Every structure is written in structure tokens, then in C-alpha cells.
N, C-alpha and C positions, 0 to 999 in steps of 0.2 A: 579504465579502471580495471580490465580483465587480463589475467595473466595467467601463467602455467599453474598456478593455485587457486585458479578461479574455483567458487563453490556451484557455479551454474554449469548446466543446466540443473533445476529443480524439478523432479519429478515425483509424481502420483500416483499409484500403483491401486487400483481398485479401493481407494480410500472410501469407509465408510464411517458415519458419527451416528452413535443411536442417543437419543433423548425423547423424554415426552411419550414413550412406549412405541417410539417409530424411527427409523431410518432418516435422520435430518439431513444427511448427505449419504447419497446412496451409490456406491460403486463408482468413484469418479477416477479416471486416468487421464492424465495430460503431463504435458511437459513444457517448462518456462525455461526458454533458451537466455543466452545472454543479449540484452538490446531491445530497445523500444517500450513501446505502452502495452500492454494487456489489460484488457478492462473486463471486469466481470459484471454482467447484465441479468437481469431477471425481475420479477415480480416480487414484492414483499413475501418474505418465508422461503424464498427459493433457496437460500444456504450461502448467501454470498458471502456475509460476515463470518460464518462458521467456515468457510474455506479459506479465508484470509488467516484465521486462527490457526488451523490446522496447518497451513503451510509456514506458518512463523514459530510454530512450536509450542504456542499457548495451551493448545490441547494437545490430545493425544486421540490418534483413530483409534475406533472400536473395532474395525478390521481394515486391512491393507497396510500400506508403507510409504511414507513419505520421506524421501532421501534426496540428498544433493550428490554433486559430482564424485566421480570414483576419486578416493583419496581425500576428500573433504571430512569426512568425519574424524572431529576431535580439534579441528584447526579453528581458530579465533572466530566466533561468530560475525558475519558479515551481511547481516540483513537487518531490518530495521523496521518498525511498524510505527504507523501515524493513524490516530482514531480518529471517528467521527467527531466527538469532544474531546479534545485536548486534555490530558492530565496534567495539571500546573501544581508544581510544589508549591507551599508557602515559603518561596526565596525568591530573590531576586531574579531578573531574567538570566544574567549570566549564570546564577549560581544553578539554576535548571540545567544548564548545560552543561556545567561542572559535576551535577551530580550522576549525572549519565555517563559521562567520562571516567569518573572516579568510579563507577559501578561496573565498566567495563575495564578497568586494571590499568587505566593510562595514567602514566605519573604526573606530579602536581604541575611542572612546568611544561609539559608537553600540554597539559589541560589547559591552561591558562590560554596559550598560543590556539589552540584549537578553538576554544572559545569565542576568541576575540575575531577569529577569522569567521566563525559561522555568525555572529552577529554582524560583520560589516557585508558579508555576502548576502543576508538576508534582509537588509536594512533596519537591523535593530541595536544597531550600535548606540544611538542616542537614549535608548530604554533600558541600557545594561544594568542601571541599578535599581531600576522601578521593581515594585513587586510585579510577578510574572501574573498574577490572579486580577490585576487591576488592568491589563491590557485588553483593548478590543478583541471581538472575536476572530476578524482577521489577522490582528498582530498575534494572538496566542496561536493560532495555526500555523503562522509563518514561524514563530518559534519552536513549534512542536517538530517542523521539518527541518528546521536549522540544527536543533537538537539531533535529529535523526542523521543529517548530515555529518555532524563533527564525529559520528561513529565510523565514517567511511565506509557505507555499506555498498555492497555491490548490487544487490536487491533490497528495493523500498517498498512495503507495502502499505496501502494507503485505503482507509475504509469510511466511503463517502466524504473525503476531505472539504468539501465547500457546501454540505447541505444545509448549513447553519449561518451561512454567510450571504452577503447582498453583493448584486452583481458586480460593484467595483472590488472587492475584496476576493471574489470568485476569478476574475481575471487575474488578479496579482497573482493567485495561486496557479492558476493554470501556466502562467508565464513562468514560474518558477519552477515548476515541473518539466515543463520543456527544456529550462536550462540544465535542469539534472541530467535529463535523457542525453541532452548533446555532449555532456561531459562524461558519459559512459556508464551511468546509474540504469540499471533495468527498475520500471516501474510495473507493479501488477496492484490493481486500484479497483475498487467497486464505486458505484455511483448510481444515481436514480434519475440523472440529467442525461439526458439522449443527445443534446445538443453538445455537451461537453463530451461525452462519449464519441460523437462524431468527430470533435476538434482534436481530441487528443489520441483517440486509440489506433493502434496498428494491427490490433489484432482483437477478437471479441470473442469470450467464452459467454455463452448464454445457457446458464440454469433455470430449470424448472423443476419444483418439487423435488429438490436435493439431486437432482441429476444432471449432468452437463449432456447437454442434446443439440448444442451447437460451436462447435471452435473453428472459427473463420477469419480471414483476413477483414479489417473492417471495411473494405471498399466494397467487399463482395456482401456483406452481412446485412449493410444497411441499405443495399440496392436489393438482393435478391436472397433474403433469408431462406433456408431450406424445410423448417418445420411450421406446422400450423400454430404452435405456441410463440414462436418467433414473430410470424406475421402477426397474431392477434397484440402481441406485445407493442411491436411497433406502430401499430392502429390505434394504441389506447384502449383496448379492449380486454387486456388482462388488469386485474387489481394490483397496485403498487403494494 
């Protein structure tokens, strides 16, 4: 999916975000290159969700800069976000995808083609005409990912996408994410599930008190974390 007009890498340069009278994200610098799964880990309040929203553009940094690859400014947005609790419109399953495509400026005939491709790709074709809000939790999350996929993103942000799902639905979502990465989509996600992080992550960004204190390949992070806070987190001694 990456080409000469790629929006990646995504770079953060000393990004901070102020709230509640303090820095909730504190001078974070990092680069997200194309490919693989990068997982944000950290205890509750570490700033994981804020980081995703800053990267996606839902929040504006109080300090610092978030920017895409050179020359990407002004190009059609090719990143999408899936939230912990997916937002379902009071419409059918198909209409939820169609609305996202219409908002992105996709022409009507192409919208139908893309919507049906997404429904088929994510196992929702038989649910196409049903109200989206009547789907199970796992189906709603699949729809949210299908909706994002229909926008043809290079980079997909996910905020704890399986935290409210049972083990079977979680396994389905993980399999879908593995398939998306194989298609060339880059994933940046947060999770509170260490098992999931071990299964999916190529790289781990560990946040603590709004600061990025470890940036490591997953295979090294889980075997030999470099900071006291990360070791305590993996041992279960930091409050989530």
C-alpha cells in the first residue's frame, strides 16, 4: 500500500499536551515508519489514548509538532482510527460504511463498491441491512475496522480495540489485524492486554506519566525492559 506519495513516516517532535493543570503528554519524540504493528503500553493515565488522538489529529499539541512524510501536507488523509467503544450511527451496517466514505468525498458508485468489499472482507455481508447498533460487541468492532479499511488507510490507529470483547471475539479481531498488516497497512495501537501485545507487537512504546521512556523491539522489551517502571509494569506492580 506504500508508494512514492506515502504519508509515512509519521514523526512527533517534542510533543506535549496540557490538561488538568499539568502535562498529560510530556515532550514525546518518536517516528512511526511504514510496516508492522507498534503497540503503546503503559499504566492507566500514562497518555496512551491521548497519544493516538494527537497522532490522528483529533487533538492539537500544546507544544511540539506532529508531521507526516515530506510532501504529504495537503494530500488526502490516509489514516483512520478505531476507538475502544466504536461509534455506530443509527443506520444500517452498510450505511455506516457509506457515510464514512461520503464524508471522505468518495463518489456514490465507488462508495457502494467499497462498502460491499468491506462487508465481504470482514464477514458482515449477511448483516448489511441490519441496524449497526444491534450488532454484538465483536461485530460492531469488526464494522468499525471495516469502515476504517474502506477508507484505504496507510496507517490505522486503534485504541484498546478488544478491551470490551470476549476471548473469541478478541481472537477474531487479532486475526483481522494480522491480515491488515500483511496487506501493507501499518498499525499503531494501545492495549492493556500484555498477552495481546506479545502476540501482535513488532515494536513497543512504553509510556509512563506522559513520557515515552522506552522505545524497543517487542522481542527485547518483553525479555529485558530497560527501565524500572517498565519492569514493574510487566511484573504487575504498576496500577493499570
